[in-house]
C-alpha positions as CSV (number, residue, x, y, z in Angstrom):
1,M,-9.9,-34.9,93.7
2,K,-12.7,-34.6,90.9
3,Y,-10.8,-32.9,88.5
4,L,-7.6,-35.2,89.0
5,V,-9.3,-38.3,88.4
6,A,-11.6,-37.0,85.2
7,L,-8.1,-35.7,83.5
8,A,-6.6,-39.2,84.2
9,F,-9.5,-40.3,82.1
10,V,-9.1,-38.0,79.2
11,G,-5.5,-38.9,79.3
12,I,-6.5,-42.9,79.4
13,L,-8.9,-42.5,76.4
14,G,-6.8,-40.2,74.6
15,S,-4.1,-43.1,74.6
16,L,-6.3,-45.8,73.7
17,G,-7.3,-43.5,70.5
18,W,-3.7,-42.7,70.1
19,A,-3.1,-46.5,69.8
20,L,-6.2,-46.7,67.2
21,F,-4.5,-44.4,65.1
22,H,-1.4,-46.2,65.2
23,M,-3.2,-49.7,64.5
24,L,-5.0,-48.7,62.0
25,R,-2.4,-46.6,60.0
26,G,-0.5,-50.0,59.0
27,S,3.0,-49.5,59.5
28,S,5.3,-46.9,61.0
29,Q,7.2,-44.9,59.2
30,K,10.6,-43.3,59.9
31,G,12.7,-47.2,59.9
32,R,10.1,-48.1,63.6
33,G,9.3,-51.2,63.6
34,K,5.6,-52.1,63.0
35,G,3.7,-51.3,66.2
36,G,6.1,-49.2,68.0
37,G,3.6,-46.0,68.3
38,M,0.9,-48.6,69.4
39,A,3.0,-50.3,72.1
40,R,4.1,-46.5,73.4
41,A,0.2,-45.5,73.6
42,L,-0.5,-48.7,75.3
43,T,2.1,-48.7,77.9
44,V,1.1,-44.9,78.7
45,R,-2.3,-46.0,79.4
46,I,-1.5,-48.7,81.2
47,G,1.0,-46.1,83.3
48,L,-2.0,-43.9,84.0
49,S,-4.3,-46.3,85.0
50,V,-1.8,-48.1,87.6
51,L,-1.2,-44.1,88.2
52,L,-5.1,-43.2,89.1
53,F,-5.3,-46.3,91.0
54,L,-2.7,-45.5,93.5
55,C,-3.8,-41.9,93.8
56,I,-7.6,-42.9,94.9
57,L,-5.7,-45.4,97.3
58,A,-3.7,-42.8,98.7
59,A,-6.9,-40.7,99.3
60,W,-8.7,-43.4,100.7
61,K,-5.9,-44.0,103.1
62,M,-5.5,-40.4,104.2
63,G,-9.7,-39.6,104.5
64,W,-9.9,-37.4,101.9
65,I,-12.3,-40.0,100.0
66,Q,-14.8,-41.8,101.7
67,P,-16.8,-44.9,100.0
68,G,-20.0,-43.8,99.5
69,G,-21.7,-47.9,98.7
70,L,-24.5,-49.8,100.2
71,P,-24.8,-50.1,104.2
72,P,-23.6,-52.7,105.8
73,G,-26.2,-55.6,106.1
74,R,-28.3,-54.9,102.9
C-alpha cells in the first residue's frame, strides 16, 4: 500500500511538472489551442488524486490500514 501511495504522489507531482512545462512554453504547436497540454496534464493530476483518495478509503474500509492519530479524549 505504501508503494501505491508513493507512486501516486510521484505521478501527481509529475503531472504538475508537465503542466508547468506547458504553461511556461506558451502556445502549443501542431495546431492545438493554447493550454491544451496544460489542461490535459491537470486533468491527469485530478484523476490521480481522486483515484488515490478512493484507494485509501477502500483500504481503510477493508481493514488493510488503520488510523493512527491521537487517542480520543486528548
